[in-house]
C-alpha atoms as an extended CHARMM CRD file, in Angstrom:
* protein
*
        81  EXT
         1         1  UNK       CA            -19.5940000000        0.1770000000       -7.7310000000  PROA      1               0.0000000000
         2         2  UNK       CA            -17.0040000000        0.1050000000       -4.8780000000  PROA      2               0.0000000000
         3         3  UNK       CA            -18.1400000000        0.4080000000       -1.2920000000  PROA      3               0.0000000000
         4         4  UNK       CA            -17.4070000000        3.8030000000        0.4870000000  PROA      4               0.0000000000
         5         5  UNK       CA            -16.7280000000        3.1600000000        4.2360000000  PROA      5               0.0000000000
         6         6  UNK       CA            -17.2000000000        6.6320000000        5.0040000000  PROA      6               0.0000000000
         7         7  UNK       CA            -20.6330000000        7.3040000000        3.5110000000  PROA      7               0.0000000000
         8         8  UNK       CA            -23.7800000000        6.7600000000        5.4450000000  PROA      8               0.0000000000
         9         9  UNK       CA            -26.2690000000        7.2280000000        2.7590000000  PROA      9               0.0000000000
        10        10  UNK       CA            -28.0530000000       10.1310000000        4.6180000000  PROA      10              0.0000000000
        11        11  UNK       CA            -27.7110000000       13.5210000000        4.1790000000  PROA      11              0.0000000000
        12        12  UNK       CA            -27.1060000000       16.5300000000        6.3900000000  PROA      12              0.0000000000
        13        13  UNK       CA            -27.7060000000       20.2230000000        5.9660000000  PROA      13              0.0000000000
        14        14  UNK       CA            -24.2670000000       22.3280000000        7.2310000000  PROA      14              0.0000000000
        15        15  UNK       CA            -23.2800000000       25.9620000000        6.9490000000  PROA      15              0.0000000000
        16        16  UNK       CA            -20.0480000000       26.4120000000        4.9620000000  PROA      16              0.0000000000
        17        17  UNK       CA            -18.2490000000       29.4140000000        4.3950000000  PROA      17              0.0000000000
        18        18  UNK       CA            -16.3810000000       29.9980000000        1.0300000000  PROA      18              0.0000000000
        19        19  UNK       CA            -14.5740000000       32.5260000000       -0.7670000000  PROA      19              0.0000000000
        20        20  UNK       CA            -16.9180000000       34.2820000000       -3.0900000000  PROA      20              0.0000000000
        21        21  UNK       CA            -14.7520000000       34.2680000000       -5.7580000000  PROA      21              0.0000000000
        22        22  UNK       CA            -14.6440000000       30.5940000000       -5.4310000000  PROA      22              0.0000000000
        23        23  UNK       CA            -18.2070000000       30.3460000000       -5.5120000000  PROA      23              0.0000000000
        24        24  UNK       CA            -18.7950000000       32.2590000000       -8.5860000000  PROA      24              0.0000000000
        25        25  UNK       CA            -16.1840000000       30.4140000000      -10.4420000000  PROA      25              0.0000000000
        26        26  UNK       CA            -17.9840000000       27.2070000000       -9.5120000000  PROA      26              0.0000000000
        27        27  UNK       CA            -21.3330000000       28.3070000000      -10.5850000000  PROA      27              0.0000000000
        28        28  UNK       CA            -19.9580000000       30.0370000000      -13.6190000000  PROA      28              0.0000000000
        29        29  UNK       CA            -19.0080000000       26.3150000000      -14.8810000000  PROA      29              0.0000000000
        30        30  UNK       CA            -21.7790000000       24.5880000000      -13.4430000000  PROA      30              0.0000000000
        31        31  UNK       CA            -20.2770000000       22.8320000000      -10.5240000000  PROA      31              0.0000000000
        32        32  UNK       CA            -22.4330000000       21.3550000000       -7.9610000000  PROA      32              0.0000000000
        33        33  UNK       CA            -20.6930000000       22.9380000000       -4.5750000000  PROA      33              0.0000000000
        34        34  UNK       CA            -22.4420000000       20.4230000000       -2.4220000000  PROA      34              0.0000000000
        35        35  UNK       CA            -21.0220000000       17.2760000000       -4.5360000000  PROA      35              0.0000000000
        36        36  UNK       CA            -17.6060000000       18.9480000000       -5.0160000000  PROA      36              0.0000000000
        37        37  UNK       CA            -17.0560000000       19.7390000000       -1.1210000000  PROA      37              0.0000000000
        38        38  UNK       CA            -18.3000000000       16.3730000000       -0.0990000000  PROA      38              0.0000000000
        39        39  UNK       CA            -15.7510000000       14.6780000000       -2.5070000000  PROA      39              0.0000000000
        40        40  UNK       CA            -12.9550000000       16.8730000000       -1.1930000000  PROA      40              0.0000000000
        41        41  UNK       CA            -13.9020000000       16.1420000000        2.4240000000  PROA      41              0.0000000000
        42        42  UNK       CA            -13.9980000000       12.4520000000        1.8250000000  PROA      42              0.0000000000
        43        43  UNK       CA            -10.6590000000       12.4760000000        0.3060000000  PROA      43              0.0000000000
        44        44  UNK       CA             -9.1380000000       14.7070000000        3.1400000000  PROA      44              0.0000000000
        45        45  UNK       CA            -10.6200000000       12.2550000000        5.4950000000  PROA      45              0.0000000000
        46        46  UNK       CA             -9.4150000000        9.2180000000        3.7190000000  PROA      46              0.0000000000
        47        47  UNK       CA             -5.9640000000       10.7780000000        3.4870000000  PROA      47              0.0000000000
        48        48  UNK       CA             -5.7240000000       11.6010000000        7.1330000000  PROA      48              0.0000000000
        49        49  UNK       CA             -7.0620000000        8.0410000000        8.3370000000  PROA      49              0.0000000000
        50        50  UNK       CA             -4.2370000000        6.5310000000        5.8510000000  PROA      50              0.0000000000
        51        51  UNK       CA             -1.6930000000        9.1120000000        7.4700000000  PROA      51              0.0000000000
        52        52  UNK       CA             -2.6700000000        8.0260000000       10.9960000000  PROA      52              0.0000000000
        53        53  UNK       CA             -2.9180000000        4.1810000000       10.2890000000  PROA      53              0.0000000000
        54        54  UNK       CA              0.7870000000        4.5170000000        8.8420000000  PROA      54              0.0000000000
        55        55  UNK       CA              1.8370000000        6.4510000000       11.9830000000  PROA      55              0.0000000000
        56        56  UNK       CA              0.2870000000        4.1160000000       14.4400000000  PROA      56              0.0000000000
        57        57  UNK       CA              1.7840000000        1.2110000000       12.7140000000  PROA      57              0.0000000000
        58        58  UNK       CA              5.1680000000        2.2690000000       11.6830000000  PROA      58              0.0000000000
        59        59  UNK       CA              6.9480000000        0.0670000000       14.2700000000  PROA      59              0.0000000000
        60        60  UNK       CA              5.3860000000       -2.8300000000       13.2120000000  PROA      60              0.0000000000
        61        61  UNK       CA              5.8890000000       -2.2060000000        9.5220000000  PROA      61              0.0000000000
        62        62  UNK       CA              9.7370000000       -1.4950000000        9.9940000000  PROA      62              0.0000000000
        63        63  UNK       CA              9.8590000000       -4.6020000000       12.3160000000  PROA      63              0.0000000000
        64        64  UNK       CA              8.2250000000       -6.8110000000        9.2990000000  PROA      64              0.0000000000
        65        65  UNK       CA             10.3200000000       -4.8970000000        6.8880000000  PROA      65              0.0000000000
        66        66  UNK       CA             13.6430000000       -5.8130000000        8.9250000000  PROA      66              0.0000000000
        67        67  UNK       CA             12.3460000000       -9.5870000000        9.3600000000  PROA      67              0.0000000000
        68        68  UNK       CA             11.6640000000      -10.2460000000        5.6180000000  PROA      68              0.0000000000
        69        69  UNK       CA             15.1960000000       -8.4100000000        5.0170000000  PROA      69              0.0000000000
        70        70  UNK       CA             16.9950000000      -10.8750000000        7.4280000000  PROA      70              0.0000000000
        71        71  UNK       CA             14.8550000000      -14.1010000000        6.4620000000  PROA      71              0.0000000000
        72        72  UNK       CA             13.1960000000      -13.4620000000        3.0050000000  PROA      72              0.0000000000
        73        73  UNK       CA              9.5430000000      -14.0450000000        2.1650000000  PROA      73              0.0000000000
        74        74  UNK       CA              8.0150000000      -16.7710000000        3.9320000000  PROA      74              0.0000000000
        75        75  UNK       CA              6.6680000000      -18.7160000000        0.9210000000  PROA      75              0.0000000000
        76        76  UNK       CA              9.1490000000      -17.1490000000       -1.5920000000  PROA      76              0.0000000000
        77        77  UNK       CA             10.1750000000      -20.5520000000       -3.0280000000  PROA      77              0.0000000000
        78        78  UNK       CA              6.5140000000      -20.9870000000       -4.1480000000  PROA      78              0.0000000000
        79        79  UNK       CA              6.4670000000      -17.6080000000       -6.1930000000  PROA      79              0.0000000000
        80        80  UNK       CA              6.0860000000      -18.1040000000       -9.9700000000  PROA      80              0.0000000000
        81        81  UNK       CA              7.5790000000      -14.9370000000      -10.9500000000  PROA      81              0.0000000000
């Protein structure tokens, strides 16, 4: 199983307001609202962390890409493909 860097292993009860139609549809098909909400929040948090990392490191990535374009990959001569 893959390590989840966000999960703490602990549970916390929270209040959450959802559209009644969404709740009814989820219950009708047997979905666990807590699990579905947790998975969606986990995915949203990861996406936002990734977006922020890209934004914070954009200058470095662009500089690195320019360097590789001008100089090639440092160990390219050892590549087997």
